[in-house]
One Martini backbone bead per residue (centre of mass of N, CA, C, O) as a GRO file, in nm:
protein
  394
    1UNK     BB    1  -0.247  -0.704  -2.736
    2UNK     BB    2  -0.044  -0.554  -2.983
    3UNK     BB    3   0.095  -0.217  -3.019
    4UNK     BB    4   0.196   0.023  -3.260
    5UNK     BB    5   0.328   0.345  -3.163
    6UNK     BB    6   0.302   0.683  -3.266
    7UNK     BB    7   0.439   0.951  -3.064
    8UNK     BB    8   0.407   1.240  -2.850
    9UNK     BB    9   0.636   1.333  -2.598
   10UNK     BB   10   0.721   1.487  -2.326
   11UNK     BB   11   1.067   1.555  -2.383
   12UNK     BB   12   1.093   1.338  -2.653
   13UNK     BB   13   0.897   1.345  -2.871
   14UNK     BB   14   0.921   1.133  -3.122
   15UNK     BB   15   0.789   0.802  -3.079
   16UNK     BB   16   0.818   0.444  -3.030
   17UNK     BB   17   0.568   0.200  -2.937
   18UNK     BB   18   0.498  -0.096  -2.727
   19UNK     BB   19   0.171  -0.218  -2.654
   20UNK     BB   20  -0.048  -0.352  -2.408
   21UNK     BB   21  -0.388  -0.432  -2.522
   22UNK     BB   22  -0.728  -0.489  -2.582
   23UNK     BB   23  -0.737  -0.208  -2.738
   24UNK     BB   24  -0.710   0.093  -2.894
   25UNK     BB   25  -0.819   0.275  -2.668
   26UNK     BB   26  -0.625   0.176  -2.446
   27UNK     BB   27  -0.368   0.265  -2.589
   28UNK     BB   28  -0.438   0.566  -2.598
   29UNK     BB   29  -0.464   0.596  -2.289
   30UNK     BB   30  -0.169   0.529  -2.218
   31UNK     BB   31  -0.050   0.772  -2.367
   32UNK     BB   32  -0.211   0.995  -2.218
   33UNK     BB   33  -0.092   0.926  -1.931
   34UNK     BB   34   0.206   1.024  -2.048
   35UNK     BB   35   0.149   1.296  -2.216
   36UNK     BB   36   0.045   1.208  -2.504
   37UNK     BB   37   0.031   1.183  -2.872
   38UNK     BB   38  -0.125   1.026  -3.127
   39UNK     BB   39  -0.036   0.947  -3.466
   40UNK     BB   40  -0.013   0.621  -3.464
   41UNK     BB   41  -0.180   0.291  -3.511
   42UNK     BB   42  -0.094  -0.069  -3.470
   43UNK     BB   43  -0.126  -0.389  -3.519
   44UNK     BB   44   0.028  -0.669  -3.336
   45UNK     BB   45   0.244  -0.943  -3.308
   46UNK     BB   46   0.448  -1.174  -3.196
   47UNK     BB   47   0.670  -1.166  -3.472
   48UNK     BB   48   0.429  -0.995  -3.602
   49UNK     BB   49   0.293  -0.793  -3.880
   50UNK     BB   50   0.084  -0.591  -4.083
   51UNK     BB   51   0.329  -0.466  -4.170
   52UNK     BB   52   0.574  -0.400  -4.387
   53UNK     BB   53   0.907  -0.532  -4.389
   54UNK     BB   54   1.187  -0.345  -4.471
   55UNK     BB   55   1.501  -0.309  -4.582
   56UNK     BB   56   1.724  -0.077  -4.502
   57UNK     BB   57   1.948   0.106  -4.713
   58UNK     BB   58   2.213   0.222  -4.560
   59UNK     BB   59   2.446   0.247  -4.762
   60UNK     BB   60   2.287   0.394  -4.983
   61UNK     BB   61   2.201   0.631  -4.808
   62UNK     BB   62   2.493   0.724  -4.738
   63UNK     BB   63   2.593   0.772  -5.027
   64UNK     BB   64   2.385   0.990  -5.103
   65UNK     BB   65   2.444   1.182  -4.867
   66UNK     BB   66   2.740   1.226  -4.942
   67UNK     BB   67   2.700   1.344  -5.225
   68UNK     BB   68   2.525   1.588  -5.134
   69UNK     BB   69   2.724   1.710  -4.928
   70UNK     BB   70   2.970   1.746  -5.130
   71UNK     BB   71   2.784   1.941  -5.321
   72UNK     BB   72   2.659   2.159  -5.079
   73UNK     BB   73   2.441   2.046  -4.916
   74UNK     BB   74   2.244   2.036  -4.675
   75UNK     BB   75   2.095   1.826  -4.464
   76UNK     BB   76   1.803   1.904  -4.527
   77UNK     BB   77   1.830   1.904  -4.836
   78UNK     BB   78   1.917   1.609  -4.860
   79UNK     BB   79   1.664   1.481  -4.733
   80UNK     BB   80   1.462   1.603  -4.931
   81UNK     BB   81   1.580   1.460  -5.179
   82UNK     BB   82   1.539   1.167  -5.075
   83UNK     BB   83   1.233   1.183  -5.054
   84UNK     BB   84   1.172   1.243  -5.360
   85UNK     BB   85   1.326   0.966  -5.471
   86UNK     BB   86   1.171   0.772  -5.308
   87UNK     BB   87   0.976   0.467  -5.362
   88UNK     BB   88   0.963   0.336  -5.101
   89UNK     BB   89   0.736   0.361  -4.852
   90UNK     BB   90   0.895   0.280  -4.597
   91UNK     BB   91   1.152   0.451  -4.647
   92UNK     BB   92   1.007   0.722  -4.687
   93UNK     BB   93   0.891   0.743  -4.402
   94UNK     BB   94   1.158   0.754  -4.251
   95UNK     BB   95   1.273   1.008  -4.393
   96UNK     BB   96   1.038   1.194  -4.319
   97UNK     BB   97   1.079   1.175  -4.013
   98UNK     BB   98   1.361   1.291  -4.012
   99UNK     BB   99   1.278   1.565  -4.131
  100UNK     BB  100   1.079   1.644  -3.907
  101UNK     BB  101   1.293   1.645  -3.679
  102UNK     BB  102   1.469   1.866  -3.805
  103UNK     BB  103   1.248   2.087  -3.799
  104UNK     BB  104   1.240   2.070  -3.471
  105UNK     BB  105   1.572   2.070  -3.393
  106UNK     BB  106   1.689   1.801  -3.413
  107UNK     BB  107   1.926   1.594  -3.420
  108UNK     BB  108   2.034   1.352  -3.623
  109UNK     BB  109   2.101   1.135  -3.412
  110UNK     BB  110   1.829   1.153  -3.261
  111UNK     BB  111   1.654   1.072  -3.504
  112UNK     BB  112   1.785   0.788  -3.550
  113UNK     BB  113   1.699   0.656  -3.270
  114UNK     BB  114   1.390   0.598  -3.364
  115UNK     BB  115   1.547   0.369  -3.573
  116UNK     BB  116   1.697   0.081  -3.488
  117UNK     BB  117   1.623  -0.104  -3.741
  118UNK     BB  118   1.793   0.098  -3.944
  119UNK     BB  119   1.988   0.230  -3.708
  120UNK     BB  120   2.251   0.157  -3.562
  121UNK     BB  121   2.450   0.234  -3.301
  122UNK     BB  122   2.709   0.287  -3.466
  123UNK     BB  123   2.588   0.498  -3.653
  124UNK     BB  124   2.495   0.700  -3.442
  125UNK     BB  125   2.777   0.744  -3.314
  126UNK     BB  126   2.913   0.853  -3.568
  127UNK     BB  127   2.727   1.100  -3.606
  128UNK     BB  128   2.769   1.225  -3.325
  129UNK     BB  129   3.073   1.273  -3.360
  130UNK     BB  130   3.041   1.463  -3.613
  131UNK     BB  131   2.886   1.694  -3.460
  132UNK     BB  132   3.143   1.789  -3.303
  133UNK     BB  133   3.323   1.840  -3.581
  134UNK     BB  134   3.152   1.894  -3.860
  135UNK     BB  135   3.211   1.595  -4.027
  136UNK     BB  136   3.003   1.412  -4.206
  137UNK     BB  137   3.149   1.294  -4.459
  138UNK     BB  138   3.368   1.139  -4.300
  139UNK     BB  139   3.174   0.953  -4.145
  140UNK     BB  140   3.039   0.825  -4.393
  141UNK     BB  141   3.295   0.709  -4.516
  142UNK     BB  142   3.370   0.522  -4.286
  143UNK     BB  143   3.110   0.351  -4.284
  144UNK     BB  144   3.111   0.255  -4.577
  145UNK     BB  145   3.383   0.111  -4.564
  146UNK     BB  146   3.317  -0.078  -4.332
  147UNK     BB  147   3.057  -0.216  -4.449
  148UNK     BB  148   3.183  -0.316  -4.713
  149UNK     BB  149   3.393  -0.502  -4.582
  150UNK     BB  150   3.198  -0.678  -4.419
  151UNK     BB  151   3.027  -0.775  -4.663
  152UNK     BB  152   3.257  -0.906  -4.820
  153UNK     BB  153   3.333  -1.123  -4.615
  154UNK     BB  154   3.053  -1.251  -4.586
  155UNK     BB  155   3.016  -1.324  -4.889
  156UNK     BB  156   3.266  -1.503  -4.908
  157UNK     BB  157   3.177  -1.715  -4.702
  158UNK     BB  158   2.909  -1.789  -4.838
  159UNK     BB  159   3.022  -1.859  -5.121
  160UNK     BB  160   3.215  -2.093  -5.019
  161UNK     BB  161   2.956  -2.270  -4.895
  162UNK     BB  162   2.761  -2.342  -5.128
  163UNK     BB  163   2.882  -2.586  -5.280
  164UNK     BB  164   2.910  -2.792  -5.049
  165UNK     BB  165   2.611  -2.785  -4.969
  166UNK     BB  166   2.495  -2.865  -5.243
  167UNK     BB  167   2.645  -3.133  -5.264
  168UNK     BB  168   2.526  -3.258  -5.005
  169UNK     BB  169   2.224  -3.237  -5.077
  170UNK     BB  170   2.227  -3.399  -5.340
  171UNK     BB  171   2.346  -3.659  -5.222
  172UNK     BB  172   2.120  -3.703  -5.014
  173UNK     BB  173   1.880  -3.717  -5.213
  174UNK     BB  174   1.981  -3.955  -5.379
  175UNK     BB  175   2.000  -4.157  -5.146
  176UNK     BB  176   1.702  -4.141  -5.064
  177UNK     BB  177   1.584  -4.231  -5.333
  178UNK     BB  178   1.714  -4.510  -5.337
  179UNK     BB  179   1.607  -4.612  -5.051
  180UNK     BB  180   1.287  -4.546  -5.103
  181UNK     BB  181   1.234  -4.630  -5.428
  182UNK     BB  182   1.441  -4.850  -5.541
  183UNK     BB  183   1.498  -5.075  -5.331
  184UNK     BB  184   1.206  -5.188  -5.293
  185UNK     BB  185   1.184  -5.301  -5.587
  186UNK     BB  186   1.425  -5.497  -5.564
  187UNK     BB  187   1.323  -5.659  -5.317
  188UNK     BB  188   1.079  -5.787  -5.466
  189UNK     BB  189   1.263  -5.953  -5.664
  190UNK     BB  190   1.453  -6.089  -5.411
  191UNK     BB  191   1.275  -6.280  -5.230
  192UNK     BB  192   1.387  -6.572  -5.364
  193UNK     BB  193   1.662  -6.535  -5.269
  194UNK     BB  194   1.913  -6.646  -5.131
  195UNK     BB  195   2.164  -6.645  -4.849
  196UNK     BB  196   2.441  -6.596  -5.036
  197UNK     BB  197   2.457  -6.314  -4.985
  198UNK     BB  198   2.566  -6.039  -4.900
  199UNK     BB  199   2.498  -5.881  -4.607
  200UNK     BB  200   2.447  -5.600  -4.731
  201UNK     BB  201   2.230  -5.692  -4.933
  202UNK     BB  202   2.038  -5.806  -4.722
  203UNK     BB  203   1.996  -5.540  -4.569
  204UNK     BB  204   1.886  -5.383  -4.812
  205UNK     BB  205   1.641  -5.565  -4.860
  206UNK     BB  206   1.515  -5.529  -4.581
  207UNK     BB  207   1.479  -5.229  -4.607
  208UNK     BB  208   1.287  -5.240  -4.849
  209UNK     BB  209   1.067  -5.399  -4.703
  210UNK     BB  210   1.019  -5.196  -4.477
  211UNK     BB  211   0.932  -4.959  -4.658
  212UNK     BB  212   0.694  -5.106  -4.790
  213UNK     BB  213   0.539  -5.159  -4.510
  214UNK     BB  214   0.637  -4.854  -4.355
  215UNK     BB  215   0.604  -4.584  -4.520
  216UNK     BB  216   0.408  -4.402  -4.357
  217UNK     BB  217   0.565  -4.395  -4.090
  218UNK     BB  218   0.827  -4.279  -4.209
  219UNK     BB  219   0.707  -4.015  -4.312
  220UNK     BB  220   0.619  -3.908  -4.036
  221UNK     BB  221   0.898  -3.917  -3.904
  222UNK     BB  222   1.037  -3.728  -4.108
  223UNK     BB  223   0.856  -3.480  -4.058
  224UNK     BB  224   0.915  -3.459  -3.755
  225UNK     BB  225   1.220  -3.422  -3.785
  226UNK     BB  226   1.214  -3.166  -3.958
  227UNK     BB  227   1.049  -2.997  -3.758
  228UNK     BB  228   1.250  -3.022  -3.523
  229UNK     BB  229   1.492  -2.895  -3.668
  230UNK     BB  230   1.360  -2.625  -3.734
  231UNK     BB  231   1.300  -2.545  -3.444
  232UNK     BB  232   1.591  -2.559  -3.337
  233UNK     BB  233   1.713  -2.343  -3.531
  234UNK     BB  234   1.519  -2.105  -3.417
  235UNK     BB  235   1.679  -2.143  -3.159
  236UNK     BB  236   1.914  -1.977  -2.977
  237UNK     BB  237   2.013  -2.203  -2.787
  238UNK     BB  238   2.093  -2.404  -3.007
  239UNK     BB  239   2.292  -2.226  -3.161
  240UNK     BB  240   2.479  -2.181  -2.920
  241UNK     BB  241   2.551  -2.479  -2.880
  242UNK     BB  242   2.680  -2.525  -3.158
  243UNK     BB  243   2.897  -2.307  -3.129
  244UNK     BB  244   3.035  -2.435  -2.885
  245UNK     BB  245   3.121  -2.690  -3.034
  246UNK     BB  246   3.295  -2.546  -3.249
  247UNK     BB  247   3.490  -2.405  -3.048
  248UNK     BB  248   3.618  -2.693  -2.950
  249UNK     BB  249   3.742  -2.702  -3.221
  250UNK     BB  250   4.048  -2.617  -3.284
  251UNK     BB  251   4.055  -2.523  -3.586
  252UNK     BB  252   3.778  -2.373  -3.586
  253UNK     BB  253   3.784  -2.201  -3.324
  254UNK     BB  254   4.028  -2.019  -3.397
  255UNK     BB  255   3.899  -1.894  -3.658
  256UNK     BB  256   3.652  -1.779  -3.515
  257UNK     BB  257   3.814  -1.591  -3.334
  258UNK     BB  258   3.950  -1.425  -3.560
  259UNK     BB  259   3.686  -1.323  -3.685
  260UNK     BB  260   3.590  -1.171  -3.436
  261UNK     BB  261   3.841  -0.985  -3.412
  262UNK     BB  262   3.810  -0.846  -3.684
  263UNK     BB  263   3.541  -0.708  -3.618
  264UNK     BB  264   3.630  -0.570  -3.360
  265UNK     BB  265   3.865  -0.389  -3.480
  266UNK     BB  266   3.711  -0.246  -3.702
  267UNK     BB  267   3.498  -0.111  -3.525
  268UNK     BB  268   3.688   0.025  -3.324
  269UNK     BB  269   3.844   0.194  -3.532
  270UNK     BB  270   3.606   0.361  -3.636
  271UNK     BB  271   3.536   0.494  -3.360
  272UNK     BB  272   3.813   0.623  -3.301
  273UNK     BB  273   3.819   0.798  -3.562
  274UNK     BB  274   3.544   0.949  -3.456
  275UNK     BB  275   3.613   1.023  -3.131
  276UNK     BB  276   3.574   0.779  -2.950
  277UNK     BB  277   3.621   0.646  -2.671
  278UNK     BB  278   3.748   0.342  -2.587
  279UNK     BB  279   3.549   0.256  -2.362
  280UNK     BB  280   3.291   0.320  -2.520
  281UNK     BB  281   3.357   0.143  -2.768
  282UNK     BB  282   3.365  -0.127  -2.617
  283UNK     BB  283   3.066  -0.126  -2.530
  284UNK     BB  284   2.950  -0.118  -2.826
  285UNK     BB  285   3.106  -0.388  -2.949
  286UNK     BB  286   3.022  -0.630  -2.764
  287UNK     BB  287   2.755  -0.714  -2.926
  288UNK     BB  288   2.922  -0.852  -3.176
  289UNK     BB  289   2.990  -1.075  -2.991
  290UNK     BB  290   3.023  -1.336  -2.830
  291UNK     BB  291   2.921  -1.405  -2.514
  292UNK     BB  292   3.215  -1.503  -2.405
  293UNK     BB  293   3.351  -1.213  -2.478
  294UNK     BB  294   3.214  -0.979  -2.315
  295UNK     BB  295   3.360  -0.991  -2.037
  296UNK     BB  296   3.638  -0.924  -2.160
  297UNK     BB  297   3.570  -0.640  -2.257
  298UNK     BB  298   3.496  -0.525  -1.980
  299UNK     BB  299   3.775  -0.584  -1.851
  300UNK     BB  300   3.942  -0.414  -2.049
  301UNK     BB  301   3.807  -0.143  -1.980
  302UNK     BB  302   3.895  -0.148  -1.682
  303UNK     BB  303   4.201  -0.148  -1.729
  304UNK     BB  304   4.207   0.125  -1.878
  305UNK     BB  305   4.091   0.295  -1.642
  306UNK     BB  306   4.346   0.205  -1.456
  307UNK     BB  307   4.602   0.264  -1.686
  308UNK     BB  308   4.626   0.073  -1.901
  309UNK     BB  309   4.705  -0.045  -2.182
  310UNK     BB  310   4.562  -0.167  -2.458
  311UNK     BB  311   4.751  -0.408  -2.516
  312UNK     BB  312   4.751  -0.527  -2.226
  313UNK     BB  313   4.443  -0.561  -2.195
  314UNK     BB  314   4.404  -0.752  -2.437
  315UNK     BB  315   4.607  -0.970  -2.348
  316UNK     BB  316   4.481  -1.044  -2.069
  317UNK     BB  317   4.186  -1.123  -2.228
  318UNK     BB  318   4.231  -1.254  -2.519
  319UNK     BB  319   4.196  -0.998  -2.762
  320UNK     BB  320   4.451  -1.126  -2.917
  321UNK     BB  321   4.731  -1.151  -3.110
  322UNK     BB  322   5.050  -1.150  -3.189
  323UNK     BB  323   5.020  -0.945  -3.418
  324UNK     BB  324   4.813  -0.753  -3.286
  325UNK     BB  325   4.991  -0.666  -3.044
  326UNK     BB  326   5.217  -0.531  -3.205
  327UNK     BB  327   5.033  -0.325  -3.350
  328UNK     BB  328   4.933  -0.184  -3.093
  329UNK     BB  329   5.209  -0.079  -3.001
  330UNK     BB  330   5.252   0.098  -3.248
  331UNK     BB  331   4.996   0.272  -3.207
  332UNK     BB  332   5.088   0.389  -2.932
  333UNK     BB  333   5.343   0.534  -3.042
  334UNK     BB  334   5.186   0.699  -3.284
  335UNK     BB  335   4.862   0.755  -3.220
  336UNK     BB  336   4.712   0.528  -3.437
  337UNK     BB  337   4.471   0.332  -3.338
  338UNK     BB  338   4.250   0.328  -3.549
  339UNK     BB  339   4.421   0.243  -3.794
  340UNK     BB  340   4.547  -0.010  -3.662
  341UNK     BB  341   4.285  -0.169  -3.612
  342UNK     BB  342   4.204  -0.188  -3.908
  343UNK     BB  343   4.457  -0.347  -3.991
  344UNK     BB  344   4.402  -0.589  -3.816
  345UNK     BB  345   4.135  -0.666  -3.949
  346UNK     BB  346   4.251  -0.704  -4.237
  347UNK     BB  347   4.457  -0.921  -4.170
  348UNK     BB  348   4.246  -1.132  -4.062
  349UNK     BB  349   4.073  -1.145  -4.315
  350UNK     BB  350   4.292  -1.266  -4.496
  351UNK     BB  351   4.335  -1.518  -4.325
  352UNK     BB  352   4.046  -1.628  -4.352
  353UNK     BB  353   4.035  -1.639  -4.662
  354UNK     BB  354   4.261  -1.849  -4.693
  355UNK     BB  355   4.129  -2.072  -4.520
  356UNK     BB  356   3.867  -2.100  -4.681
  357UNK     BB  357   3.995  -2.174  -4.950
  358UNK     BB  358   4.147  -2.428  -4.852
  359UNK     BB  359   3.903  -2.578  -4.729
  360UNK     BB  360   3.731  -2.593  -4.985
  361UNK     BB  361   3.938  -2.751  -5.160
  362UNK     BB  362   3.928  -2.998  -4.961
  363UNK     BB  363   3.620  -3.066  -4.928
  364UNK     BB  364   3.511  -3.116  -5.212
  365UNK     BB  365   3.658  -3.390  -5.282
  366UNK     BB  366   3.562  -3.539  -5.029
  367UNK     BB  367   3.259  -3.522  -5.084
  368UNK     BB  368   3.263  -3.659  -5.361
  369UNK     BB  369   3.379  -3.926  -5.258
  370UNK     BB  370   3.163  -3.998  -5.049
  371UNK     BB  371   2.916  -3.984  -5.235
  372UNK     BB  372   3.020  -4.192  -5.440
  373UNK     BB  373   3.042  -4.429  -5.242
  374UNK     BB  374   2.748  -4.438  -5.148
  375UNK     BB  375   2.602  -4.459  -5.421
  376UNK     BB  376   2.772  -4.687  -5.540
  377UNK     BB  377   2.716  -4.891  -5.312
  378UNK     BB  378   2.412  -4.914  -5.350
  379UNK     BB  379   2.418  -5.011  -5.644
  380UNK     BB  380   2.594  -5.263  -5.607
  381UNK     BB  381   2.409  -5.401  -5.394
  382UNK     BB  382   2.164  -5.423  -5.589
  383UNK     BB  383   2.338  -5.595  -5.820
  384UNK     BB  384   2.461  -5.844  -5.680
  385UNK     BB  385   2.235  -6.061  -5.725
  386UNK     BB  386   2.263  -6.062  -6.034
  387UNK     BB  387   2.551  -6.165  -6.043
  388UNK     BB  388   2.492  -6.432  -5.893
  389UNK     BB  389   2.283  -6.541  -6.095
  390UNK     BB  390   2.470  -6.539  -6.340
  391UNK     BB  391   2.678  -6.735  -6.215
  392UNK     BB  392   2.483  -6.979  -6.164
  393UNK     BB  393   2.401  -7.020  -6.462
  394UNK     BB  394   2.699  -7.070  -6.563
   0.00000   0.00000   0.00000
């Protein structure tokens, strides 16, 4: 059995642990053996938990903290204010724990590290860099701008894909309804029709008869297929395999690469503007990229440590485009690498947005035409025997 434990450990302060134990007493004993004291303990299972998991509103939290900081409140006073106004119990508990850690004299960045599910590594690194410069509002502003831009691009991509997916699903459902419910009824009417029908109509009638006779077995097979597809989609290995297939399609793979590079340069630019060294920033952002990109990021960091310029290191590892490489060289001459990398990310975001818009406008009429042909073809083939009968009567 798995337990989620909040405890105080010597030299580490308040930490959160996940322990395997047969019962609660054994979990408490494990913490005591580490020289710690249990503050709270809760049962959980792998992948599930008895506590409610709410999404922490990081951008909203940062915006409110920025407003209070610029109004002249200290960090502790700002966190106290956020605790008083927070209504959600889960979020309130997180902010209260942050406040307790600040009372203990722990730095803000160290307190944030106790909640990796709410505060990602990039956010913690940005706050830690601001603690060296003493400019927390500037760091919050950078992160809010960065996260807002990333969310905008993500929402634009999702929004552009909703209508084509909806169109495809509706067309598929209508086709399934015709083939499963309508065609079998027509096939029962056409049992005595001769074999002079078009072969597609004959095949459709045979399909209807098959559905009528084996409907239960087909339903079981369909449910098993849906369950198998759902299981496959939840597996990370399957998703990675599908992504690899998409990467191999020239037109799609290149634009997926540009989208990855846009995220890469935006994040890297934000960290560089926060005062984080480029090699350390590269290690932090490598986790945002697809797995086959990560060795290239590590190799680029090694080239930079060896004395090569950032632009040449990126070009050697294929982590830039023709436009991006020229802009990197300009950034090296001006010394504004952080700003230049953010501009590279914005440039590629605009490029991706134009491609998505063009692709969506192209796919929508093609999907409508294909769905119309499929549904119209099924209906025509169903009524073809009626036309033949009417012709024979005449």
